[in-house]
PDB file of N, CA, C and O in Angstrom:
ATOM      1  N   MET A   1     -12.837   8.214  46.067  1.00  0.00           N
ATOM      2  CA  MET A   1     -12.034   8.664  44.876  1.00  0.00           C
ATOM      3  C   MET A   1     -12.559   8.186  43.682  1.00  0.00           C
ATOM      4  O   MET A   1     -12.829   6.987  43.752  1.00  0.00           O
ATOM      5  N   SER A   2     -12.902   8.931  42.146  1.00  0.00           N
ATOM      6  CA  SER A   2     -13.164   8.333  40.962  1.00  0.00           C
ATOM      7  C   SER A   2     -11.805   7.444  40.647  1.00  0.00           C
ATOM      8  O   SER A   2     -10.595   7.460  40.869  1.00  0.00           O
ATOM      9  N   THR A   3     -12.755   6.706  40.022  1.00  0.00           N
ATOM     10  CA  THR A   3     -11.382   5.496  39.074  1.00  0.00           C
ATOM     11  C   THR A   3     -11.704   5.585  37.385  1.00  0.00           C
ATOM     12  O   THR A   3     -11.740   4.671  36.561  1.00  0.00           O
ATOM     13  N   LEU A   4     -11.877   6.745  37.246  1.00  0.00           N
ATOM     14  CA  LEU A   4     -11.748   7.029  35.913  1.00  0.00           C
ATOM     15  C   LEU A   4     -10.423   6.602  34.881  1.00  0.00           C
ATOM     16  O   LEU A   4      -9.327   7.043  35.227  1.00  0.00           O
ATOM     17  N   ALA A   5     -10.465   6.050  34.061  1.00  0.00           N
ATOM     18  CA  ALA A   5      -9.177   5.757  33.182  1.00  0.00           C
ATOM     19  C   ALA A   5      -8.653   7.233  32.612  1.00  0.00           C
ATOM     20  O   ALA A   5      -9.459   8.079  32.224  1.00  0.00           O
ATOM     21  N   GLU A   6      -7.714   7.373  32.608  1.00  0.00           N
ATOM     22  CA  GLU A   6      -7.207   8.469  31.467  1.00  0.00           C
ATOM     23  C   GLU A   6      -8.114   9.143  30.204  1.00  0.00           C
ATOM     24  O   GLU A   6      -8.379  10.329  30.008  1.00  0.00           O
ATOM     25  N   GLU A   7      -8.540   7.784  29.316  1.00  0.00           N
ATOM     26  CA  GLU A   7      -8.639   8.097  28.728  1.00  0.00           C
ATOM     27  C   GLU A   7     -10.546   8.388  28.470  1.00  0.00           C
ATOM     28  O   GLU A   7     -11.058   8.949  27.502  1.00  0.00           O
ATOM     29  N   ASP A   8     -11.260   7.792  29.686  1.00  0.00           N
ATOM     30  CA  ASP A   8     -12.394   8.337  30.106  1.00  0.00           C
ATOM     31  C   ASP A   8     -12.369   9.950  30.775  1.00  0.00           C
ATOM     32  O   ASP A   8     -13.206  10.838  30.936  1.00  0.00           O
ATOM     33  N   PHE A   9     -11.273   9.818  30.987  1.00  0.00           N
ATOM     34  CA  PHE A   9     -11.354  11.305  31.904  1.00  0.00           C
ATOM     35  C   PHE A   9     -11.342  12.463  30.699  1.00  0.00           C
ATOM     36  O   PHE A   9     -12.000  13.504  30.723  1.00  0.00           O
ATOM     37  N   GLU A  10     -10.532  12.077  29.750  1.00  0.00           N
ATOM     38  CA  GLU A  10     -10.437  12.833  28.351  1.00  0.00           C
ATOM     39  C   GLU A  10     -11.698  13.284  27.726  1.00  0.00           C
ATOM     40  O   GLU A  10     -11.973  14.423  27.348  1.00  0.00           O
ATOM     41  N   VAL A  11     -12.454  12.169  27.673  1.00  0.00           N
ATOM     42  CA  VAL A  11     -13.732  11.726  26.880  1.00  0.00           C
ATOM     43  C   VAL A  11     -14.730  12.546  27.631  1.00  0.00           C
ATOM     44  O   VAL A  11     -15.687  13.087  27.078  1.00  0.00           O
ATOM     45  N   GLY A  12     -14.431  12.633  29.135  1.00  0.00           N
ATOM     46  CA  GLY A  12     -15.448  13.729  30.083  1.00  0.00           C
ATOM     47  C   GLY A  12     -15.205  15.053  29.968  1.00  0.00           C
ATOM     48  O   GLY A  12     -16.084  15.900  29.804  1.00  0.00           O
ATOM     49  N   ALA A  13     -13.802  15.307  30.065  1.00  0.00           N
ATOM     50  CA  ALA A  13     -13.458  16.844  29.819  1.00  0.00           C
ATOM     51  C   ALA A  13     -13.872  17.255  28.805  1.00  0.00           C
ATOM     52  O   ALA A  13     -14.155  18.452  28.779  1.00  0.00           O
ATOM     53  N   HIS A  14     -14.111  16.276  27.333  1.00  0.00           N
ATOM     54  CA  HIS A  14     -14.415  17.028  25.809  1.00  0.00           C
ATOM     55  C   HIS A  14     -15.940  16.796  26.222  1.00  0.00           C
ATOM     56  O   HIS A  14     -16.590  17.104  25.223  1.00  0.00           O
ATOM     57  N   ALA A  15     -16.705  16.442  27.119  1.00  0.00           N
ATOM     58  CA  ALA A  15     -18.176  16.406  26.982  1.00  0.00           C
ATOM     59  C   ALA A  15     -18.533  17.526  27.919  1.00  0.00           C
ATOM     60  O   ALA A  15     -19.598  18.120  27.751  1.00  0.00           O
ATOM     61  N   GLN A  16     -17.753  17.841  28.848  1.00  0.00           N
ATOM     62  CA  GLN A  16     -17.593  18.955  29.795  1.00  0.00           C
ATOM     63  C   GLN A  16     -18.106  20.194  29.060  1.00  0.00           C
ATOM     64  O   GLN A  16     -19.176  20.804  29.062  1.00  0.00           O
ATOM     65  N   ARG A  17     -16.282  20.410  28.081  1.00  0.00           N
ATOM     66  CA  ARG A  17     -16.299  21.594  27.345  1.00  0.00           C
ATOM     67  C   ARG A  17     -17.559  21.558  26.535  1.00  0.00           C
ATOM     68  O   ARG A  17     -18.265  22.567  26.551  1.00  0.00           O
ATOM     69  N   LEU A  18     -17.975  20.378  25.734  1.00  0.00           N
ATOM     70  CA  LEU A  18     -19.186  21.167  24.530  1.00  0.00           C
ATOM     71  C   LEU A  18     -20.413  21.461  25.560  1.00  0.00           C
ATOM     72  O   LEU A  18     -21.238  22.323  25.256  1.00  0.00           O
ATOM     73  N   HIS A  19     -20.519  20.774  26.720  1.00  0.00           N
ATOM     74  CA  HIS A  19     -21.963  21.359  27.293  1.00  0.00           C
ATOM     75  C   HIS A  19     -21.694  22.602  27.844  1.00  0.00           C
ATOM     76  O   HIS A  19     -22.615  23.418  27.843  1.00  0.00           O
ATOM     77  N   GLU A  20     -20.333  22.999  28.439  1.00  0.00           N
ATOM     78  CA  GLU A  20     -20.684  24.537  28.774  1.00  0.00           C
ATOM     79  C   GLU A  20     -20.255  25.391  27.882  1.00  0.00           C
ATOM     80  O   GLU A  20     -20.161  26.589  28.145  1.00  0.00           O
ATOM     81  N   SER A  21     -19.888  24.796  26.516  1.00  0.00           N
ATOM     82  CA  SER A  21     -20.126  25.729  25.576  1.00  0.00           C
ATOM     83  C   SER A  21     -21.827  25.941  24.692  1.00  0.00           C
ATOM     84  O   SER A  21     -22.080  26.758  23.807  1.00  0.00           O
ATOM     85  N   GLY A  22     -22.649  25.037  25.228  1.00  0.00           N
ATOM     86  CA  GLY A  22     -23.985  25.070  25.071  1.00  0.00           C
ATOM     87  C   GLY A  22     -24.335  24.015  24.059  1.00  0.00           C
ATOM     88  O   GLY A  22     -25.524  23.832  23.800  1.00  0.00           O
ATOM     89  N   THR A  23     -23.677  23.514  23.638  1.00  0.00           N
ATOM     90  CA  THR A  23     -23.888  21.648  23.268  1.00  0.00           C
ATOM     91  C   THR A  23     -24.920  20.973  23.745  1.00  0.00           C
ATOM     92  O   THR A  23     -24.910  20.530  24.893  1.00  0.00           O
ATOM     93  N   PRO A  24     -26.149  20.781  22.742  1.00  0.00           N
ATOM     94  CA  PRO A  24     -26.913  19.963  24.018  1.00  0.00           C
ATOM     95  C   PRO A  24     -26.565  18.190  24.127  1.00  0.00           C
ATOM     96  O   PRO A  24     -25.946  17.552  23.275  1.00  0.00           O
ATOM     97  N   TRP A  25     -26.995  17.781  25.074  1.00  0.00           N
ATOM     98  CA  TRP A  25     -26.551  16.527  25.337  1.00  0.00           C
ATOM     99  C   TRP A  25     -26.841  15.436  24.126  1.00  0.00           C
ATOM    100  O   TRP A  25     -26.100  14.484  23.881  1.00  0.00           O
ATOM    101  N   SER A  26     -27.846  15.698  23.541  1.00  0.00           N
ATOM    102  CA  SER A  26     -28.412  15.211  22.195  1.00  0.00           C
ATOM    103  C   SER A  26     -27.026  14.992  21.098  1.00  0.00           C
ATOM    104  O   SER A  26     -26.617  13.921  20.650  1.00  0.00           O
ATOM    105  N   ALA A  27     -26.524  16.268  20.866  1.00  0.00           N
ATOM    106  CA  ALA A  27     -25.430  16.755  20.028  1.00  0.00           C
ATOM    107  C   ALA A  27     -24.310  15.815  20.567  1.00  0.00           C
ATOM    108  O   ALA A  27     -23.788  14.982  19.826  1.00  0.00           O
ATOM    109  N   ILE A  28     -23.909  15.986  22.038  1.00  0.00           N
ATOM    110  CA  ILE A  28     -22.255  15.267  22.397  1.00  0.00           C
ATOM    111  C   ILE A  28     -22.915  13.985  22.487  1.00  0.00           C
ATOM    112  O   ILE A  28     -22.006  13.306  22.012  1.00  0.00           O
ATOM    113  N   ARG A  29     -23.661  13.311  22.700  1.00  0.00           N
ATOM    114  CA  ARG A  29     -24.162  11.846  22.545  1.00  0.00           C
ATOM    115  C   ARG A  29     -23.680  11.562  21.052  1.00  0.00           C
ATOM    116  O   ARG A  29     -22.753  10.817  20.734  1.00  0.00           O
ATOM    117  N   THR A  30     -24.244  12.078  20.464  1.00  0.00           N
ATOM    118  CA  THR A  30     -23.786  11.639  18.613  1.00  0.00           C
ATOM    119  C   THR A  30     -22.607  11.519  18.531  1.00  0.00           C
ATOM    120  O   THR A  30     -22.060  10.529  18.045  1.00  0.00           O
ATOM    121  N   GLU A  31     -21.919  12.685  19.074  1.00  0.00           N
ATOM    122  CA  GLU A  31     -20.614  13.232  18.771  1.00  0.00           C
ATOM    123  C   GLU A  31     -19.423  11.950  19.676  1.00  0.00           C
ATOM    124  O   GLU A  31     -18.255  11.780  19.326  1.00  0.00           O
ATOM    125  N   LEU A  32     -20.113  11.188  20.867  1.00  0.00           N
ATOM    126  CA  LEU A  32     -19.223  10.357  21.513  1.00  0.00           C
ATOM    127  C   LEU A  32     -19.579   9.157  21.142  1.00  0.00           C
ATOM    128  O   LEU A  32     -18.877   8.168  21.350  1.00  0.00           O
ATOM    129  N   VAL A  33     -20.820   9.126  20.496  1.00  0.00           N
ATOM    130  CA  VAL A  33     -21.615   7.533  19.960  1.00  0.00           C
ATOM    131  C   VAL A  33     -21.853   6.811  21.510  1.00  0.00           C
ATOM    132  O   VAL A  33     -21.593   5.641  21.792  1.00  0.00           O
ATOM    133  N   CYS A  34     -22.280   7.593  22.194  1.00  0.00           N
ATOM    134  CA  CYS A  34     -22.635   7.114  23.074  1.00  0.00           C
ATOM    135  C   CYS A  34     -24.515   7.514  23.964  1.00  0.00           C
ATOM    136  O   CYS A  34     -25.192   8.345  23.360  1.00  0.00           O
ATOM    137  N   THR A  35     -24.948   7.079  24.879  1.00  0.00           N
ATOM    138  CA  THR A  35     -26.002   7.609  25.484  1.00  0.00           C
ATOM    139  C   THR A  35     -25.716   8.668  25.647  1.00  0.00           C
ATOM    140  O   THR A  35     -24.600   9.102  25.361  1.00  0.00           O
ATOM    141  N   SER A  36     -26.824   9.488  26.244  1.00  0.00           N
ATOM    142  CA  SER A  36     -26.848  11.019  26.564  1.00  0.00           C
ATOM    143  C   SER A  36     -26.489  10.738  28.331  1.00  0.00           C
ATOM    144  O   SER A  36     -25.650  11.348  28.994  1.00  0.00           O
ATOM    145  N   ASP A  37     -27.278   9.787  28.740  1.00  0.00           N
ATOM    146  CA  ASP A  37     -26.863   9.308  30.081  1.00  0.00           C
ATOM    147  C   ASP A  37     -25.294   9.247  30.351  1.00  0.00           C
ATOM    148  O   ASP A  37     -24.742   9.799  31.303  1.00  0.00           O
ATOM    149  N   THR A  38     -24.741   8.588  29.493  1.00  0.00           N
ATOM    150  CA  THR A  38     -23.323   8.073  29.628  1.00  0.00           C
ATOM    151  C   THR A  38     -22.726   9.276  29.354  1.00  0.00           C
ATOM    152  O   THR A  38     -22.224   9.641  30.417  1.00  0.00           O
ATOM    153  N   ALA A  39     -22.464  10.264  28.314  1.00  0.00           N
ATOM    154  CA  ALA A  39     -22.247  11.488  28.103  1.00  0.00           C
ATOM    155  C   ALA A  39     -22.323  12.550  29.534  1.00  0.00           C
ATOM    156  O   ALA A  39     -21.573  13.462  29.881  1.00  0.00           O
ATOM    157  N   ARG A  40     -23.424  12.053  30.092  1.00  0.00           N
ATOM    158  CA  ARG A  40     -23.473  13.044  31.491  1.00  0.00           C
ATOM    159  C   ARG A  40     -22.371  12.683  32.719  1.00  0.00           C
ATOM    160  O   ARG A  40     -21.555  13.290  33.413  1.00  0.00           O
ATOM    161  N   ARG A  41     -22.891  11.249  32.532  1.00  0.00           N
ATOM    162  CA  ARG A  41     -22.110  10.774  33.712  1.00  0.00           C
ATOM    163  C   ARG A  41     -20.424  10.856  33.511  1.00  0.00           C
ATOM    164  O   ARG A  41     -19.713  11.171  34.466  1.00  0.00           O
ATOM    165  N   LEU A  42     -19.882  10.558  32.242  1.00  0.00           N
ATOM    166  CA  LEU A  42     -18.454  10.753  31.953  1.00  0.00           C
ATOM    167  C   LEU A  42     -18.086  12.554  32.290  1.00  0.00           C
ATOM    168  O   LEU A  42     -16.931  12.935  32.479  1.00  0.00           O
ATOM    169  N   ALA A  43     -18.997  13.268  32.308  1.00  0.00           N
ATOM    170  CA  ALA A  43     -19.155  14.973  32.628  1.00  0.00           C
ATOM    171  C   ALA A  43     -18.871  15.026  34.034  1.00  0.00           C
ATOM    172  O   ALA A  43     -17.895  15.443  34.657  1.00  0.00           O
ATOM    173  N   ASN A  44     -19.975  14.495  34.389  1.00  0.00           N
ATOM    174  CA  ASN A  44     -19.848  14.804  36.106  1.00  0.00           C
ATOM    175  C   ASN A  44     -18.611  14.131  36.699  1.00  0.00           C
ATOM    176  O   ASN A  44     -17.959  14.717  37.563  1.00  0.00           O
ATOM    177  N   ALA A  45     -18.290  12.982  36.283  1.00  0.00           N
ATOM    178  CA  ALA A  45     -16.955  12.016  36.877  1.00  0.00           C
ATOM    179  C   ALA A  45     -15.925  13.192  36.543  1.00  0.00           C
ATOM    180  O   ALA A  45     -15.364  13.576  37.569  1.00  0.00           O
ATOM    181  N   TYR A  46     -15.540  13.840  35.435  1.00  0.00           N
ATOM    182  CA  TYR A  46     -14.425  14.214  35.035  1.00  0.00           C
ATOM    183  C   TYR A  46     -14.356  15.528  35.750  1.00  0.00           C
ATOM    184  O   TYR A  46     -13.251  16.041  35.927  1.00  0.00           O
ATOM    185  N   VAL A  47     -15.265  16.016  36.105  1.00  0.00           N
ATOM    186  CA  VAL A  47     -15.978  17.503  36.970  1.00  0.00           C
ATOM    187  C   VAL A  47     -15.299  16.988  38.213  1.00  0.00           C
ATOM    188  O   VAL A  47     -14.261  17.404  38.727  1.00  0.00           O
ATOM    189  N   THR A  48     -15.997  16.111  38.555  1.00  0.00           N
ATOM    190  CA  THR A  48     -15.507  15.412  40.007  1.00  0.00           C
ATOM    191  C   THR A  48     -14.258  15.136  40.354  1.00  0.00           C
ATOM    192  O   THR A  48     -13.871  15.316  41.509  1.00  0.00           O
ATOM    193  N   LEU A  49     -13.488  14.673  39.413  1.00  0.00           N
ATOM    194  CA  LEU A  49     -12.409  14.347  39.497  1.00  0.00           C
ATOM    195  C   LEU A  49     -11.058  15.403  39.220  1.00  0.00           C
ATOM    196  O   LEU A  49      -9.869  15.224  39.485  1.00  0.00           O
ATOM    197  N   ALA A  50     -11.733  16.535  38.596  1.00  0.00           N
ATOM    198  CA  ALA A  50     -10.702  17.135  38.512  1.00  0.00           C
ATOM    199  C   ALA A  50     -10.586  18.315  39.240  1.00  0.00           C
ATOM    200  O   ALA A  50      -9.743  19.211  39.223  1.00  0.00           O
ATOM    201  N   ASP A  51     -12.080  18.052  40.183  1.00  0.00           N
ATOM    202  CA  ASP A  51     -12.307  18.966  41.450  1.00  0.00           C
ATOM    203  C   ASP A  51     -11.011  18.281  42.551  1.00  0.00           C
ATOM    204  O   ASP A  51     -10.035  18.763  43.127  1.00  0.00           O
ATOM    205  N   GLU A  52     -11.454  17.304  42.482  1.00  0.00           N
ATOM    206  CA  GLU A  52     -10.395  16.195  43.727  1.00  0.00           C
ATOM    207  C   GLU A  52      -9.124  16.853  43.386  1.00  0.00           C
ATOM    208  O   GLU A  52      -8.572  17.489  44.283  1.00  0.00           O
ATOM    209  N   ARG A  53      -8.591  16.797  42.253  1.00  0.00           N
ATOM    210  CA  ARG A  53      -7.305  16.701  42.122  1.00  0.00           C
ATOM    211  C   ARG A  53      -6.973  18.252  42.559  1.00  0.00           C
ATOM    212  O   ARG A  53      -6.149  18.499  43.440  1.00  0.00           O
ATOM    213  N   ALA A  54      -7.688  19.256  41.861  1.00  0.00           N
ATOM    214  CA  ALA A  54      -7.297  20.430  42.387  1.00  0.00           C
ATOM    215  C   ALA A  54      -6.996  20.746  43.808  1.00  0.00           C
ATOM    216  O   ALA A  54      -6.136  21.508  44.251  1.00  0.00           O
ATOM    217  N   ARG A  55      -7.926  19.965  44.482  1.00  0.00           N
ATOM    218  CA  ARG A  55      -7.955  20.392  46.016  1.00  0.00           C
ATOM    219  C   ARG A  55      -6.677  19.795  46.542  1.00  0.00           C
ATOM    220  O   ARG A  55      -5.962  20.416  47.329  1.00  0.00           O
ATOM    221  N   LYS A  56      -6.355  18.423  46.046  1.00  0.00           N
ATOM    222  CA  LYS A  56      -4.859  18.123  46.192  1.00  0.00           C
ATOM    223  C   LYS A  56      -3.696  18.754  46.052  1.00  0.00           C
ATOM    224  O   LYS A  56      -2.710  18.710  46.788  1.00  0.00           O
ATOM    225  N   ASP A  57      -3.899  19.460  44.871  1.00  0.00           N
ATOM    226  CA  ASP A  57      -2.798  20.237  44.404  1.00  0.00           C
ATOM    227  C   ASP A  57      -2.601  21.425  45.182  1.00  0.00           C
ATOM    228  O   ASP A  57      -1.512  21.906  45.492  1.00  0.00           O
ATOM    229  N   GLN A  58      -3.996  21.959  45.537  1.00  0.00           N
ATOM    230  CA  GLN A  58      -4.010  23.067  46.569  1.00  0.00           C
ATOM    231  C   GLN A  58      -3.440  22.966  47.432  1.00  0.00           C
ATOM    232  O   GLN A  58      -2.506  23.732  47.670  1.00  0.00           O
ATOM    233  N   LEU A  59      -3.895  21.677  48.472  1.00  0.00           N
ATOM    234  CA  LEU A  59      -3.292  21.726  49.642  1.00  0.00           C
ATOM    235  C   LEU A  59      -1.879  21.252  49.884  1.00  0.00           C
ATOM    236  O   LEU A  59      -1.434  21.207  51.031  1.00  0.00           O
ATOM    237  N   SER A  60      -1.106  20.870  48.753  1.00  0.00           N
ATOM    238  CA  SER A  60       0.128  20.787  48.547  1.00  0.00           C
ATOM    239  C   SER A  60       0.667  22.098  48.399  1.00  0.00           C
ATOM    240  O   SER A  60       1.876  22.026  48.177  1.00  0.00           O
ATOM    241  N   LEU A  61       0.247  23.248  48.434  1.00  0.00           N
ATOM    242  CA  LEU A  61       0.946  24.413  48.250  1.00  0.00           C
ATOM    243  C   LEU A  61       1.081  24.983  49.679  1.00  0.00           C
ATOM    244  O   LEU A  61       1.801  25.976  49.779  1.00  0.00           O
ATOM    245  N   PHE A  62       0.578  24.571  50.646  1.00  0.00           N
ATOM    246  CA  PHE A  62       0.526  25.060  51.977  1.00  0.00           C
ATOM    247  C   PHE A  62       1.409  24.088  53.091  1.00  0.00           C
ATOM    248  O   PHE A  62       1.449  24.396  54.282  1.00  0.00           O
TER     249      PHE A  62
END
């Protein structure tokens, strides 16, 4: 399971939203003041953790 800090989770969520809206990684990098690779890793970690949380919540419904 991912160990993203809540702040990193929010930054990753922001990076993912920007990417999904068509913003290039170079612009996301500039906005987040990090490398493009770091922005991608945060976004990927956010997606992974959000999926894990959703699966956990889904299982608790049944």
